[in-house]
N, C-alpha and C positions, 0 to 999 in steps of 0.2 A: 656810214654809207649813205650817200645822198639819196639813193633810190629807196632806202628802207622805209621812208615815210609814205611813199606813194605807189610802190611797185610790189605786187603780190609775189612776183617771180623771185625776189631776193630773199633768201633764207639763210639763217646762220647754219643750222644743221637740223635734220629730221623735221619734226612737227613744229610749226610756229604756234606759240600760245594764242595769238590773235586770229590767224588765218587758217590754221589747221595744217594738214600734210602738204608738203611741197608738190607742185604740179609735176606731172610726168612729161617726158620729152615729147610723147605723142600729142599731148595737149597743145604743143606749139608747132606741130607738124614735123618733128624730127624723129628719125628712127634711133634705135638703141645703139647702133654702130656709127652714127654720124659724129664727126669731129666738129664741135661748135666753136667758132671764133666769134667773140661778142665784144661789142663796144657800145655803151649807152651814153656816150658823150654827144654834145651838140656837134653839128657838122663842122663848124669852124675850128674845133679842137682836133680834128683828124688831120695829122700831118701827111703831106704827100709821100714821104718815105715810108711811113707806116702803112698807108694804103697800098703802096706798091708791094711791100712785104706780104700783106694779106693776099694780094692777087697771085703772088708767086706760090704761097702756101696752097691756095685754092687750086692752082694748076697741078701742083705736085701731089696733093692728097685727095684721092678720088671721092671720099665721103665727107670732105670738109664743107662746111656751110658758114657763111658770114652773116651774123645777126646784128643788125644796127637799129637804132631808133628810126622812126619814120621822119622824113624831112619834107620840106616843101617840094612840090612837083619839079621845080627847076633844079633844086638841090639833088633830087633823086636822078634826074636826067643827066646832070653833070657827073655824078658818080658812075652811072652806067657807061657814059662815054669814056671815062678814064679807065674803066675796068676792061675795055676791049683791047 
């Protein structure tokens, strides 16, 4: 896993020998019944068809949340425009 080296959020199972217990959903601002769609790829790797599918899921599933990496302000603005 590419993020294994740098991201504390990525765990195999249970307690990580180096970082301890996995963080809770609440630590990231999610509730226990949220449905989390996540993608930690760079912005250029997100295909338009995949983004559209995520938007359809978010519309259809009331507790769904999309968790992405932070991007440049311009990249975030473009994603928000496409999400509308």
